[in-house]
C-alpha positions, 0 to 999 in steps of 0.5 A: 607892093603893101598899100600901108608902105606905099602911102607912107612913101607918098607921105613922106615924099610930100612932106619933103616937099618932093611931090614936084618929082612926080615918081608917078607911084600910082602908075602900075609900070612903077609899082612892078619895078622891085626898087620902088618897093623897097624904098617904100619898106625902108622909108616906112621904117625910117620916116623921119628921114628927109633924103632928097637926094635919093628921091632925085635919084630914084626919080631919074631911075624911074623916069627914064623912057626906055625902062617905062617904054619896057614896062609898059607891057602887062606881060613885062611887068608880070615877068618882072613880079614873077622873077625869082631874082626880084628881091635880089635885083630890087636890093641891088638897085636900090643900093647902087641908086642910093650910092651914086653921086651923080644924076646921070648914073641912074639913068644908065642904069635904068637902061642896063635894067631895061636891057636885062628886061628885054633879054639883051643881057644876063642876069650876071652881065646886069649885075656886072654892069650896075657895079662898073656904073658904081664905081666908074667916074661918070666923065670917063663914062660919058667919053667912053661911051661916046668913043662907042666903047672904045678907048682911041683918043682917051687919056691914060688916067682915064683908061685906067680909072675904066679898068677899076670899074672892069671895063677895060683889061690889061695884057702884057705885049712882047715875048714873055710879056717884055713889051709893057701893059696894053690896055683894050676894052673888056668884053662887058664894055660892049654890052654896056654900049649896046644898053645905053648908047642912045643916051650919049651924043 
């Protein structure tokens, strides 16, 4: 991260009264995460913006314990910094976090990002899951994950919304599809559950 951009982000946070959030901006762990670099650059260009909501969401993402543990490894930080897709990933992270309307979603995204860094899922799956978390209604996500990514016990409207987020699939039953539509979890749903299951009690 450029020194002046980093200083600008610190100044904006301080002036907006968000110092209590303590994003740990001097931490090597945080500096390694591309979303921070992008956030700093954007805030430098628009230093009059006081988006406390965005800062809160970034804080929830950056302070997620599994992500922090993952990036405690110097080798992991080096791997991230040298990733040829680091800029693309940083842009995607920032844009998705910016859109979130719930403070639990950044936590889910941080766990998925940690799983990606630990080679537990592919880059394509990471992007798919970032999109799914963004689109899904948070209460549907919580119930779905609480059910271990199964749809038993979920209400039809919940299943339909999860389908819209790409976490469930439809298929026609009966001869020539005459039995009507049925739903089942999409393959990506189990990957999501494996990455974030610890969040759901």
